[in-house]
C-alpha positions in Angstrom: 113.5 32.1 76.6 110.2 33.3 78.1 108.6 36.4 76.7 108.6 39.3 79.1 105.1 40.1 80.5 103.9 43.7 80.1 102.5 45.3 83.3 99.0 46.7 83.1 98.4 50.3 82.1 98.2 52.8 85.0 95.2 54.8 83.6 95.2 57.2 86.5 98.8 58.3 85.8 98.1 58.5 82.0 95.0 60.7 82.6 96.9 62.9 85.0 99.7 63.4 82.5 97.2 64.2 79.8 95.4 66.6 82.1 98.6 68.5 82.9 99.3 68.9 79.2 95.8 70.1 78.6 96.1 72.6 81.4 99.2 74.0 79.8 97.5 74.2 76.5 94.6 76.1 78.1 96.9 78.8 79.3 98.6 79.1 75.9 95.5 78.9 73.8 93.7 81.7 75.7 96.3 84.1 74.5 96.9 82.6 71.1 93.4 81.7 70.1 90.8 82.9 72.6 91.5 86.6 72.5 91.9 88.6 69.3 92.1 92.4 68.7 89.9 93.7 65.9 89.5 97.2 64.4 86.4 99.0 65.6 85.0 102.5 65.4 87.1 104.7 67.7 89.9 102.2 68.3 90.6 98.5 68.9 88.2 96.0 70.3 88.6 92.5 71.8 87.0 89.5 70.2 86.7 86.2 72.1 86.8 82.7 70.5 86.3 80.3 73.3 85.2 77.5 71.0 88.7 77.5 69.5 90.2 77.3 73.0 88.1 74.2 73.8 89.1 72.6 70.6 92.8 73.2 71.3 92.5 71.8 74.9 90.6 68.7 73.8 93.0 68.0 70.9 96.0 68.3 73.2 94.4 66.1 75.9 93.6 63.3 73.3 96.9 63.6 71.5 98.9 63.4 74.8 96.8 60.4 75.9 97.4 58.5 72.7 101.1 59.3 72.8 101.3 58.1 76.4 99.4 54.8 75.6 101.8 54.2 72.7 104.8 54.8 74.9 103.6 52.4 77.5 102.4 49.6 75.2 105.2 49.4 72.7 107.7 46.5 73.0 110.0 46.8 76.1 113.7 47.7 75.2 115.1 44.4 76.5 112.9 42.3 74.2 114.4 43.8 71.0 117.9 44.8 72.1 119.4 41.9 70.2 117.9 43.1 66.9 118.8 46.8 67.4 122.1 46.6 65.7 120.7 44.8 62.7 118.0 47.4 62.4 120.5 50.2 62.4 122.5 48.4 59.8 119.5 48.1 57.6 118.7 51.8 58.2 122.3 52.7 57.1 122.0 50.7 53.9 118.6 52.3 53.2 120.0 55.8 53.7 122.9 55.1 51.5 120.7 53.7 48.7 118.3 56.7 49.0 121.1 59.2 48.9 122.7 57.6 45.8 119.4 57.8 43.9 117.6 60.8 45.3 120.6 63.2 45.4 121.2 63.1 41.6 117.5 63.4 40.9 117.2 66.5 43.2 120.1 68.1 41.4 118.6 67.5 38.0 115.2 68.8 39.2 116.9 71.9 40.6 118.7 72.6 37.3 115.6 72.2 35.1 113.1 73.9 37.6 113.2 77.4 36.0 112.3 75.9 32.6 109.4 73.8 33.7 105.9 74.8 32.5 104.6 75.5 36.0 107.6 77.7 37.1 106.9 81.3 37.9 108.7 84.1 39.6 107.1 83.1 43.0 108.3 79.5 42.7 111.8 80.5 41.7 112.0 83.0 44.6 110.9 80.4 47.1 113.4 77.9 45.6 116.1 80.5 45.9 115.3 81.0 49.5 115.3 77.3 50.2 118.7 76.9 48.5 120.1 79.7 50.6 119.0 77.9 53.8 120.3 74.6 52.4 123.7 76.3 52.0 123.5 77.7 55.5 122.4 74.3 56.9 125.4 72.6 55.2 127.7 75.2 56.7 126.4 74.8 60.2 126.4 71.0 59.7 130.2 71.2 59.7 130.2 72.8 63.2 127.2 71.0 64.8 126.8 67.8 62.8 130.4 66.8 62.2 132.4 68.5 64.9 129.7 68.3 67.6 130.0 72.0 68.6 126.6 73.6 69.5 126.6 77.1 67.8 123.6 79.4 68.5 125.2 82.4 67.0 125.7 81.2 63.4 123.7 84.1 62.0 126.5 86.4 63.1 128.7 85.0 60.3 125.8 85.4 57.9 125.6 89.0 58.8 129.3 89.6 58.5 129.2 88.2 54.9 126.3 90.4 54.0 127.7 93.6 55.5 131.2 92.9 54.0 129.8 92.8 50.5 127.5 95.8 51.1 130.2 98.0 52.6 133.0 97.0 50.2 130.6 97.8 47.3 129.6 101.1 48.8 133.0 102.5 49.9 135.3 100.9 47.4 132.9 100.2 44.4 134.0 96.5 44.3 132.0 94.1 42.1 130.2 91.1 43.5 132.7 88.7 42.2 135.5 90.4 44.1 133.5 90.8 47.3 132.3 87.2 47.3 135.6 85.6 48.3 136.4 88.5 50.6 133.1 88.1 52.4 133.9 84.4 53.0 137.4 85.3 54.3 136.1 88.0 56.7 133.4 85.6 58.0 136.0 82.8 58.5 138.2 85.3 60.4 135.3 86.1 62.7 134.8 82.3 63.1 138.4 82.0 64.4 137.9 85.0 66.7 134.8 83.2 68.2 136.7 79.9 68.3 139.5 81.0 70.6 137.3 82.0 73.7 135.3 78.8 73.5 138.1 76.3 73.2 137.5 75.0 76.8 133.7 75.2 76.7 131.3 72.4 76.0 127.5 71.8 75.8 125.3 74.5 77.2 128.2 76.9 78.1 129.4 76.8 74.5 125.8 77.5 73.3 125.5 80.5 75.6 128.8 82.1 74.5 128.0 81.6 70.8 124.5 83.1 71.4 126.2 86.1 73.1 128.6 86.5 70.1 125.7 86.6 67.7 123.9 89.3 69.7 127.2 91.3 70.0 127.5 91.5 66.2 123.9 92.5 65.9 124.1 95.3 68.5 127.3 96.6 66.9 125.6 96.8 63.5 122.7 98.7 65.1 124.8 101.2 67.1 127.7 101.9 64.6 125.4 104.2 62.6 128.1 106.2 60.7 129.6 103.0 59.2 126.8 100.4 59.0 123.8 102.7 58.7 122.5 101.5 62.0 118.9 100.4 62.2 118.2 102.1 58.8 120.4 99.5 57.1 122.1 99.8 53.8 120.2 100.1 50.5 121.0 100.3 46.8 123.4 97.4 47.0 124.8 96.6 43.5 123.5 93.6 41.7 125.8 91.0 40.2 126.4 90.9 36.5 126.8 88.0 34.1 130.5 88.3 33.2 130.2 92.1 33.0 126.8 92.1 31.3 124.3 93.9 33.6 120.6 92.8 33.8 119.1 96.2 33.0 116.6 97.5 30.5 118.5 100.6 29.7 121.6 100.0 27.5 124.6 102.1 28.6 126.7 103.9 26.1 129.5 101.9 24.3 128.4 98.7 26.2 125.8 95.9 26.1 123.5 94.3 28.5 122.5 90.7 29.0 119.5 90.8 26.7 121.1 92.8 23.9 124.2 90.6 23.9 122.2 87.4 23.5 119.6 89.1 21.2 116.7 88.5 23.7 113.7 90.6 24.7 114.2 92.2 28.0 112.7 90.4 31.0 113.1 90.8 34.7 113.1 87.0 35.0 116.7 86.9 33.5 118.1 88.3 36.7 115.9 86.1 38.9 116.9 82.9 37.1 120.6 84.0 37.2 120.5 84.5 41.0 118.8 81.1 41.3 121.6 79.4 39.4 124.2 81.4 41.4 123.0 80.1 44.8 122.5 76.6 43.3 126.2 76.6 42.3 127.3 78.0 45.7 125.3 75.3 47.5 126.6 72.5 45.3 130.2 73.7 45.9 129.5 73.7 49.7 128.2 70.2 49.5 131.1 68.9 47.4 133.6 70.6 49.7 132.0 69.1 52.8 131.9 65.6 51.4 135.5 65.8 50.4 136.6 67.1 53.8 134.8 64.2 55.5 137.2 61.8 53.8 140.3 63.7 54.7 142.1 63.4 58.1 140.6 66.8 59.2 137.1 65.6 58.6 137.8 62.4 60.5 139.2 64.5 63.3 135.9 66.5 63.4 133.9 63.3 63.8 136.3 62.0 66.5 135.9 65.3 68.3 132.2 64.9 68.1 132.2 61.5 69.7 134.8 62.0 72.5 137.1 64.9 73.0 139.1 63.2 75.7 139.8 60.2 73.4 140.9 62.7 70.7 143.5 64.1 73.0 144.8 60.6 73.9 145.1 59.8 70.2 147.2 62.8 69.5 144.6 64.9 67.8 144.9 68.6 68.5 141.4 69.7 69.6 142.4 73.4 69.3 143.1 73.3 65.6 140.2 70.9 65.0 137.7 73.3 66.6 139.1 76.4 65.0 139.0 74.8 61.6 135.4 73.8 62.0 134.4 77.2 63.1 136.3 78.9 60.4 135.1 76.7 57.5 131.5 76.8 58.6 131.6 80.6 59.1 133.2 81.0 55.6 130.2 79.3 53.9 127.9 81.5 56.0 129.8 84.5 54.7 129.3 83.4 51.1 125.6 82.9 51.7 125.4 86.4 53.4 127.0 88.0 50.4 124.5 86.4 48.1 121.7 87.5 50.4 122.8 91.1 50.3 123.0 91.2 46.5 119.7 89.5 46.1 117.8 91.7 48.5 119.5 94.9 47.5 118.9 96.1 51.1 120.1 94.7 54.5 119.5 95.8 58.1 120.3 94.3 61.5 116.8 93.0 61.8 117.5 90.4 59.1 120.0 88.7 61.4 118.2 88.1 64.6 118.5 85.0 66.9 115.4 83.4 65.2 117.5 83.0 62.0 120.1 81.0 64.0 117.3 78.9 65.5 115.8 78.1 62.1 119.2 77.1 60.7 119.9 74.9 63.7 116.5 73.4 63.5 117.2 72.5 59.9 120.4 70.6 60.9 118.8 68.9 63.9 115.5 68.0 62.1 117.4 66.6 59.1 119.8 64.6 61.2 123.1 65.9 62.4 125.8 65.0 60.0 123.4 64.1 57.1 123.8 66.2 54.0 120.6 64.8 52.4 118.7 65.4 55.7 119.6 69.1 55.6 118.0 69.3 52.1 114.8 67.6 53.2 114.5 69.6 56.4 115.1 72.9 54.5 112.3 72.0 52.0 110.0 71.2 54.9 110.8 74.1 57.1 111.3 76.9 54.6 109.1 75.7 51.8 106.5 74.3 54.2 105.9 77.8 55.7 105.0 79.0 52.3 102.7 76.1 51.8 100.8 76.9 55.0 100.8 80.7 54.4 97.0 80.6 53.7 96.4 79.5 57.3 97.3 83.1 58.5 97.8 83.1 62.3 97.7 79.3 62.4 100.6 79.0 60.1 103.3 79.0 62.7 101.2 76.9 65.0 100.9 74.2 62.3 104.6 74.6 61.6 105.5 74.1 65.2 103.1 71.1 65.5 104.7 69.4 62.5 108.2 69.9 64.0 107.0 68.4 67.3 105.4 65.4 65.5 108.6 64.7 63.6 110.8 65.0 66.6 108.5 62.6 68.5 108.6 60.1 65.6 112.3 60.6 64.8 113.9 62.2 67.9 117.4 62.1 66.3 116.3 63.6 63.0 114.8 62.4 59.7 118.1 60.8 58.5 119.8 60.4 61.9 122.2 57.5 61.1 125.8 58.7 61.0 127.7 56.2 58.8 131.4 56.0 59.8 133.8 57.5 57.3 136.4 54.8 57.8 135.4 51.2 58.2 137.6 48.6 59.9 137.1 45.1 58.4 137.2 42.1 60.7 140.5 40.1 60.4 140.4 36.9 58.5 140.7 34.0 61.0 140.9 31.3 58.3 143.7 28.8 59.1 146.8 28.9 56.9 146.4 25.2 56.1 142.9 25.8 54.7 144.1 28.8 52.7 146.9 26.7 51.1 144.4 23.8 50.3 142.0 26.2 48.6 
């Protein structure tokens, strides 16, 4: 078999492609970098930074040219198609080995994190935020990664869970432990309500309807002022207690607090660490439930629906119940996370549940690899913890954040851990002759 010859590079086309990218970067960088408002005597002034614009344009031109050369010079698809299956099998084995080793280590590290010497309130707060998005990512992974339903309004269920706890605690004086399951039930109910209108929709149409549903929830929260507080939000949301022991400095009459019961000196870190372990427990429950569901017939129906809905119908799978169950279960976990968010913040408003939150959660699922539980964890650490790491870059923080996302998606377009290992394996039949079996 003769090796395929590679055609020469078309440098004119490559330079033209890089020039177009640089021209687009010029238009964006003038607004983002070139012009900056500064405080001056008597008002605002305009500061120009044209050297930054030139640096951005040159960087984009060179980066695009290098990427185009790499695309044109890499091995043609037909020369390695025979080894593609073996590479995917090796990747699957590698992912399985990594998950078996890394997952327990991550859980152990998460448990001992508050007690490590370098731990501080800031680190625990960031870890709590990362765990919240991990739980949200695992919940959305059921809808997007397993069932293959593109949901751009997932933040609506997050808002329903948060407002359910806040309103139940405000109007009925319910405790957090009573409101937590109720918030999940209410969010799951809204998931079913969303599921019915979109049963016949797929792809972009499904995404548009779910996006509209998320905006409807946010607009209702803003305009229903007498019930939800409108844009002012709800404040003084009760904090959870440790089996009836509040985390307060002042000791109520005829009762005890957390630090007096355990004979400890009062510290505000007690409540911070308790909330951290609370979201850690909720996230681990979400992960355990998802892994168990993938091995049940319903989980396999989700994966079958993701691959081919028409084939599902021909096999007797009810796509209506399959879609509704995915929306309901995924929304329920978002409701649990929303309830935790409300009790941790102590204040919620509709501005906490904008479309950008849905976009971030969806980016976590896609970047980690749809259907991958470990991928969601890695993507949450990179996207949520990474923004804190680059906080010192000020206005360049989000540019760096977006650039890293683009680089990862170019390098791994299907996500960091994109391989979707089948839940059920069918082994090849044994074609050994009966005479040979009897002789052996």
